[in-house]
C-alpha positions, 0 to 999 in steps of 0.5 A, spaced: 656 385 301 662 383 295 669 381 298 673 384 294 679 379 292 686 381 296 691 375 294 691 371 288 696 365 287 698 361 280 699 355 280 703 351 272 696 347 270 701 342 268 703 341 276 697 336 276 699 333 283 699 340 286 692 343 283 687 340 288 692 342 295 692 349 291 686 351 293 686 349 300 692 354 302 688 361 303 688 365 297 682 368 295 684 366 288 688 361 285 689 362 277 691 356 274 696 357 269 696 355 262 701 360 259 709 362 262 708 357 267 708 351 262 712 349 257 711 349 249 712 342 249 706 341 255 702 346 253 696 341 250 698 336 256 697 342 261 690 344 258 688 337 258 689 334 264 687 342 268 680 341 264 679 333 268 681 335 274 676 341 273 671 336 271 672 331 278 673 337 283 667 336 287 667 343 291 673 348 291 669 351 297 672 358 298 677 360 293 675 362 287 678 359 280 681 362 275 684 361 269 690 364 265 690 362 257 695 363 253 694 369 248 689 370 244 695 371 238 699 364 240 698 357 237 694 355 244 690 361 246 683 359 243 684 351 244 685 353 251 678 359 251 673 353 247 676 348 253 674 353 259 666 354 256 663 348 259 669 347 265 666 347 272 667 351 277 672 356 273 669 364 274 674 368 270 679 367 264 685 372 266 686 374 258 695 375 257 698 381 253 690 385 252 692 390 246 685 392 245 677 392 247 676 388 241 680 381 244 675 383 251 669 382 246 672 376 242 673 373 250 666 373 251 663 371 245 666 363 247 665 365 255 659 369 256 658 366 263 666 368 266 669 374 268 674 376 263 681 379 267 686 383 262 693 383 263 697 389 258 705 388 258 707 392 252 707 399 249 701 398 244 697 396 250 699 402 255 696 406 249 690 403 248 689 402 257 683 407 257 679 402 251 681 397 254 679 399 261 672 401 259 670 395 255 663 393 257 666 386 259 672 387 263 672 385 269 679 387 271 685 389 268 692 388 271 699 389 269 704 384 266 709 388 270 716 383 268 714 383 260 712 391 261 718 392 263 723 388 257 718 391 252 720 398 254 726 397 256 724 400 264 730 399 269 727 401 277 720 403 278 719 410 277 717 408 269 713 403 272 709 407 278 707 412 272 704 407 269 701 404 275 697 410 276 695 411 270 691 404 271 688 406 277 686 413 274 683 409 268 679 403 271 677 408 276 675 413 271 670 406 268 667 404 274 672 399 276 675 396 281 683 397 283 688 393 279 691 388 283 699 388 283 704 382 279 707 378 283 714 379 287 719 374 284 723 372 291 720 367 295 725 368 300 725 375 301 718 376 305 720 382 309 721 386 302 714 383 299 710 386 304 714 392 304 713 393 296 705 390 297 705 396 301 707 401 296 703 398 291 697 399 297 699 406 297 698 408 289 692 404 289 692 397 289 688 392 292 692 386 293 697 382 288 698 376 285 703 369 289 707 365 286 708 361 293 703 360 298 709 362 303 707 370 300 701 369 302 700 372 308 705 378 307 701 380 302 694 379 305 697 383 312 700 389 307 692 390 303 688 388 309 685 395 313 688 396 319 682 396 325 682 403 325 681 403 319 676 398 319 673 402 325 672 409 322 669 406 315 664 403 320 662 410 322 662 413 316 657 408 313 652 408 318 653 416 318 651 415 311 645 411 312 642 414 318 643 422 313 640 417 307 633 415 313 632 422 315 633 425 307 639 429 309 645 429 303 650 432 308 653 426 313 656 428 319 661 424 324 660 424 332 666 428 331 663 434 327 666 432 321 662 432 315 664 428 309 661 428 303 659 421 297 666 419 295 668 418 302 663 414 303 664 410 297 672 409 300 669 407 306 665 402 303 671 399 299 674 399 305 669 394 308 670 390 302 677 388 304 675 386 310 676 378 312 671 376 318 677 376 323 678 383 322 
């Protein structure tokens, strides 16, 4: 079964001395960032440095590599995208400020082999959320929380949670994986990060991004299922396998309770969040 990533760590592409070490921090996915983390005057040099680093990298280990490009409406986005066309080891491109499924198709035309992870960050994107989530080439959709708050003049979490739940529903309806949470900006407040991550988990999110290695453990602890959850999920899957082998539609557990297909699907999802030491 495919493992669902839980931890995503942003690393500025301009920090050449940190690119290699970021792959050794234990994140499921490292996102080399060409957008927000890089000053305009450094954009071209950061892209060139990243491409050179990837060309020389022998093996990224277990960590997957994504690259966040600049928006397609910027002066750098299309060049970023073309640079990834031949870059080795990259498995996904993260596209900021997506407002339409046509932009997803535009990205696919340039990098046909990469996963496409869309970020929606303003009112136009929220209005187009359903069509973006249902774009056949989009792998995942996430929110850019800070840009969203500024664009919509939001205060607190109540309004953001409405948008978050809307995204969870739209991705589920499109048959896509749950969204991942945005970064928690205070790298000194791991207790707050853990509490906030638990809240996102309860809203239906599956992991979140980090901006510092010390944030990975609290995120992982919040989103990984408990031993009890894993054990129950395995019982559900085993019962479902037995029922299928016997040609029965009903899935009965040892305690006499019955579960239907949505519970089986959820059990498989829980198992996908487990790691080898769980």
